[in-house]
C-alpha positions, 0 to 999 in steps of 0.5 A: 887678633889671630884665631887659630880655631876659626874653622870650628863652629861658634854659635854663641857670643861667649864661645863656650861651644868652641871651647867645649870642642877643644876640650873634647879633642884634648881629652880624646887625643891626650887623656884617653890615650894616657889612660889606655897606656897606663891601664895596659902597663898596670894590668898587663905588665906590672906584677902585683908587688911592683904596683906603685901608688903613682900609677893608680893615682894617674889612672884615677886622675885620668878617669876624673878628667874624662868624667868632668868633661862628660858632665860638662857636655851633658850640662851644656845648653845653648842659650836660645836666641832671643827675638824681640817680641813686639805687638806687631809680631801678632800680625802677619806682617810682623811674623814675616819680618821675624822670619825674614830676619832669621833667614837673613841671619842664616844666609850671612852665617853660611856666606861667612863660612864659605868665604 
């Protein structure tokens, strides 16, 4: 399949971190600009008697969307990579095996992004 977002880092199998990056870009490039524009129009150029409910609702909805993403960012927690613990991890050889497996995984990830 064609992955248009291949350049974004993806460290989780379910790609929650990649989707969170996309949401941040959408909020910054869309909702934040819309909120600034709506607030400028409402507070700078609209007289008190000309204010419409739709303007206020648009500003409130933009604020709620930004707050929702902020909460998602705060609540986001990567799941720890589970390394199988076996009895031989207590020995020096077991610890070296685990260390080498982690380093090999890091080198593979690095090589993947270089290619």
